[in-house]
Phi, psi and omega in degrees: 000146181200161178294141180291331184239115175275136182286161173291169181296317181298313182300313180302315179294326179295324181304327189256012178302335183286341191295324180291343182257000182267115181303330184298331175282353179257354180254145180249112182289159175305322177298312180295325180299319180292320181291334181268348183229058173292119185246127179245141179237120176256115186273129188065055190285354177060226177279000170087015179302312182297318181297317178302314181296312182301314180299320181295335182262006174105000181276148168275107194260133174236163180204152173241145179199140178263352180280117178299322181294314171300318178298319181300326181282329186266341187303320181299325182279325188254334180059230179294344179285357177249130174253116179273103180147197186281166178291318184297336178261008179294136185271018180290150180291136180296146178067030186247351183259141174278328185215142170234130184238133177234093176265111180054047183244316195297329181292343184268359192260145178285324181231081183301324181296325177301315181293318183296324181287327176296317177297319179296321180295323187278337184284145171284162175304130186086352174295157184239138169255127182245124178219157171231152178196156174298148179257109185293344176262011181286173183296316178299317181297321184286322187274325189260336181061227182287352176281352177295140184292342178283347180269119183199166186296331184279350180264108191262341181218136179238143189232153168238183182305314182300308186287332176289321178299317182296318180301306183294322178293323173300329182282350182113355183274137182253336177255096182243122180241129187234127176239138180254130186223169168077155173203127174286074191299316180302312181289327178295312178301317179299320179295315183298325178277350184077022184247011180289125176272145178295150177291137177301152181300129178084007182292334184273001184272158178302146179278132176300147186309314185299340184265359183275126176244138178267121178286139179296139181294140180266137180221180179093170185301317180300318179294320179296318180295318178298315184296320179295321179290324175296316180299316182295317178296324178293323181296316183294314178300319180298320178296322181289311184287329174298312176299325180269000179064032181243017178296148180283343186233136176262129171254118188239130175244121179232128181258133177275121188275000000 
């Protein structure tokens, strides 16, 4: 459907001459401000992969990181939106972030509660904390014990559903939702067959920079098909272990009221 008579360019412009004199067009409502300034904080942002994707989707991305080498890489992109140090010492204004993300971070911390409280302080009302961490009550942890790859020197704290809820509620979050996913199928099968090999000494420690190699990216139809099959298989596994509450990984959503 359309109007039968189209106005000329001059006539169309004259219709909207009032807009510059309308005070409503000069004001930014709280709702509009929030929609135009979605702010995301990636805690322990590493090399910044998540931040780059978030920025491409319209988020104003901030990060914290204790690795000096990672910060040197990210500083040109983020500037003052990058804090080199702990979350508790970050100079960001309280109550300004819509989302804070901790991907495989909280298990590395000496004081997880301090970080959880800092995230709560920095989030705006209604803001969300998203985090992932190993589930110490999952199938792999139960079957493999300390042979599980998630058990290592750099992991200082381990959580299950109960302890995670306690942590986040003490930090001030009232709405905590937890989903259990993933299963280390190869390691579990190896343990059941009695062929699981112990981890080499130092295997759980970070890899030195000189030993890191970048694998060439895979592309093409075959790679996409393989990726699709892997995603489908993982989704099926996640449904099963999630229903049984035996997933190796916790995905946590905590809302600040």
